[in-house]
N, C-alpha and C positions, 0 to 999 in steps of 0.2 A: 402445335406448340410454338413453331417459329412464327405463325401469324399472329398469334397472341402477343409474342415479344415484340414483334414490330409494331403492333396496334399500341402496345403499352408505351414503347418508346416515342412513337409519334404523338401520342396524347401528352406524355410527359414534355415533349419538346414544345407542344402547343401551350401547356400550361406555363412553362418557363417564360416563353415569348410573351405571353399576356402579362405575366408578373412583371418583367422588365418594363413593358409599356406603362403598366400602372405606376411602377416607380419613377420612371421617366416623367411622366405627366405629373405626378404628384411633387416631383423634386421641382419642376417648373412652377407650379403653384406655389410651393414653399418659397422658391426664390423670389416670385412676386410679391408674395406676402411679406417676407423679410425685407424686401427692398422698399415696400410702402410703410413698414413699421419702423425700420431703423431711422429714416429722416425725421419721423415724427416723434420718436423716443429722443433723439438727439436735440430736437427743438425744444421739447419739455424740460430737459436736463438743463439746457442754456437758459431757459426762462426762469427755472427755479434757481440756478446759480446767480443770475443777474438780480433777482428779487432779494435773494439772501445779502448779496453784496449791496444793494441800494439801501436797504434799511439801515444798517449801521452806519453806512456814509451820511445818510441823511440825519441821523440822530446826532452824529459827530458835528456835522455842518451846523445844526441848530444849536448844540452846545457851544461850539466856538463862537458863533454869533452872539450868544448870550453872554459869554465871557467878555467880549470886547465892548458889548453894550454896558455891562456892569462897570468896566474900566473907565468908560466914558463918564459914566455917574459919578465914579469916585473922583476922577480928575476934576469934575465940576463941583465937588464937595456936596453932592446930594447924599447925604449920610443916610436919611431916612430911607430912600429908595434902596441903597446899597444894603442897609441892615435887614429891609424886608427880603431881600434875596438869599440872606444867610441861613443856614439850617440851624434850627433852635437847639441842636445837640451840642453846638460850639459855645454855647451861652451867649450872654449880652456883651456886645462890643462896644466900648465907649466912643465918644466922639473924639477923643484925643488920640485914640489908636487909629481911627480911621482917617484922622487928619494927617498923622504921620504917614500913613500909607499914601494918602493923597499927595503929599509932598514928595514921595518917592516917584510916582508916576509923572507928577508935573502937569502943569496946566498947558504947556506947548503941545502942538500938534506933531505926533510921531512921524519920523521920516520913513520908517518901515514897520511892519508888524509881521512877524514869521512864526509859523506854526512849527515849534520844535518837536513836540511829541503829542500824539492825539490816538487814544485807545480807548475802548469800550467794553463792557461786560453788561449785557442786559438780557433779560428773560425774553424768549421769543414770542411767548403767548401774551403777557402783559406789557412788555416794554419797559419794565421798571429795571433800574439797575444805575451803574456808575459810569461816569466818563472821566478819565484822567487827561488833562490838557495842559500843556506848557506852550506858552507864548513869549516870544522876545521882542520887545518894544525898542526900537532904535531912536533914541533921543539926541538931543545935542551934547555930544561928547560923552555919552554914557549910554548903556544898554540895561532895561529892566526885564527881568524873567518873571513871568506871572505863572504861578504854579496853583492849578485850582482842580477841584474834583466836583463835578456837577452830578447831583443825586436826582434821579427821575422817579417819581412816585405818582403814577397815575397822570394826571394833567399838571402836576406840580414839580417844579425844578428848583432845587436849592444848592448853595454852596456848603457842604461840610467842610471844605478846606480852600483857603485862600491865603497864599503868601506871595509877598513881593520881594525880589533880590536885585539891588542894583550893582552893575558891574562896569568897570572901566573899559572892558573889551567884550566884543561878542564871544558867543559860546564857541564859535567855530574856531576862533583864535585862543580863547582862553584855555580850552580843552583839547587843544591840538596835540597830536603825538610828537614827543621829543625823546630821542634816545638818551641824550646824555643830561646830567644833572639829577639822576634820581637816586634812591636809597638802596641799600642792601637787600631790602625785601623784592623790590622790583626785579633788580639783576639776578638774584638767587631764583626766582621764578621764571624769569626769562631763559636762565640756563637749563633748567628742567623742562620747559616748553620745547626748547630747541632739541634737547636730548629724547624727548619722546618722539618728535618728529623724524630725528635721524635712526632711532631705534626701528621705528615702524618702516622707513624707507630701506633700511639693511634687511629686514625680514621679507619685505616684498621682493628685493632683488634676489635674495637666495632661493625663495619660493619660485620665481619666474626662471631661474637657471636649472633648478633641480627636479621641477614637476613638469608636466605636459598635460594637454587635454583640459578636461573640466576641473581637475584638482588645482591646476595652476591658476585659473581664473577665479575658483572659489576662494582660495586662500588670499589672492590679491585683494579681492572685495572685502574679506572679513578682517583683514590686518588692521585697518584704521579704525576699527570698532573700539570705543572705550566702555568698559564695564563696570566702573567705579563711580561714586558721586563726583560731579566735576567742580573742581576748585578754581575759583577765578580770582583775579587781582586786579584793581583799579590802577592804572599805570601812573595816574597823576597823584592819587592819594595813598596809595599802598593798601588800600582796604582789600581784606580777604574775605570771600564768602562763597557758600555752596549753592551753585544754581538750582539743585533739586530740592533744597531745603524748604519745608513747609512751615510757616510761622502759624502759631496758635496762641490763646491766652497763657498757656502754661509754658510756653518757650518755642523752641525751634526743634522740628523732627527731621532728622537726615536719613535717607534711606542706606541700607548697606549695599545694594545693587542697584545699578542704573546703567542705561544705555545712551552713549553719545556718539554720533557719526557726523564728522570724523571727531577723533579724540582730542585734538588740539587745534584751536583756531583763535581768532581775535574778533571783537565786536565792539559796539559802543553802546553806552547807557542812554537814558532818555535824554540827559544832558549832553550828550555827545562827547562824554569821556571815555577814551579808549580803555579796554581791558583784554586780558588774555585770559584763557581757560584751558584746563587740562583734565582729562579723564584717562586713567591708566589703560594703555593698550595691552591687556592681559594676554590676548590671542597672539600677538606678535612676540611678546615676552616669552610665552610658554613655547612657541614655535622655535625661537632661536635657542632656548635651553634644550630642547629635544633634538634639535639639529647637532648641537655640540655633544651631546652625549651619544648620539648615534655615529658621529664622525670618529670620537674616541674609540667606541666599541669596534667599528670597523678597522681603524688602524691597528687596534690590539690583535684583531684575528690575522690582518695581514702579517703583522711581525711574528706571529706564532707560527704561521705557515711558512 
């Protein structure tokens, strides 16, 4: 019986050693396989990303070049060529209207042409879609903003939108941020914007002091999360709007729930006008309310004791 046990034990040890050897050799093969697959997969991902980035950039570059060429035709008063590039949906534009637009752009050579805004939405399969472009022409003592939409349909490119605006200053100066000289709408919104930031900072400070471990860092991360639709105000014009609003022929649809991280920040419009936006930090507000009630309950228990 002992001989059988020893033989079984020896056979088991032999099987285990063979199993470990097999696993070791397979792990080395898996490492070599992963080592060869990983660089190839990374190269494929980078190539796909590069192709995805180059396609929109190429389309935008072509549409920007088309816009500049059309402005040159307009400045040269080649109204037939300009009219040929307009989308039929906007109707027939008279020569008087085109002449007025030509006078805005002028016949002088611009000192500078700056791309203020350029974005595009096209289908990946067909390439059809629209490009929104804003150019600023620096002329003698004035600046002209060219606001166009280039519609691509197959090999055809048309302008369903073409507006010119003359300014006495460039947009960088015209829409620069100035704290003073604003109306009550801007200052009331600024007060709420600062209050939301202070409230969130206070909640983060309390969570950092009263918690430890993963709870502390989890609370700190989620505190700046806004959970309501984001209200924004144009700092120069006092215009209010909701960032998540979806426009349709029947009007605008505003969602009840939305995510915004961080909940309060600032940005600029396509014409470089600064705006502030706020989404209510409900997690930070709820945490402060809960902490206040918990402190009161704890103080009451201590007083009774």
